[in-house]
C-alpha positions, 0 to 999 in steps of 0.5 A: 492493443499492440500487436506483435510481429514475431516471436522475438518481438513477444519474447523481448517485451516479455522479458522487459515487462518482467524487468519492470516489474521487478523494479516496481515491485521493489519500489512498492517494497521500499514505500511500504517500508517508508510508510510502515516507519511512519507508524512510530510518529503515529502510535506516539501521536494517538497516545499523546492525544488519548486515542485509539489504535484503530481510527474508523474515521480515518480509515472511513476517509481513506477507503472513501479516496481509494475508492475515487482513485480506482474509478479514476484508473480502472483499478478493481476497487474490491482489490485494492481495498483488500491491499489497503486494508492489508497496508492498515493492518500492517500499521497497526500492528507496528503502532501496538508493538511500538506502544508495548516498547515504549510501556 
């Protein structure tokens, strides 16, 4: 862990880190938006193929992949699982809405 030499250095590091977090947050929201936009393609494909919106095997596959990534990166699996569940719910809700609009 890097040690700091004075108050100004600590304040500068804090400011720079917060700016970077804001940038990352913007990137995350952009990626979430892109991910959600794919719901239309997924919903129409599933409808044509006669598949339900909820695909248990796909969700299990995603969680298995996420668990491996968490282990590699040292991230809290439980929290990341919750985030992935929320992203999945966002996508499923978008798919439901799209299919209702198509009727």
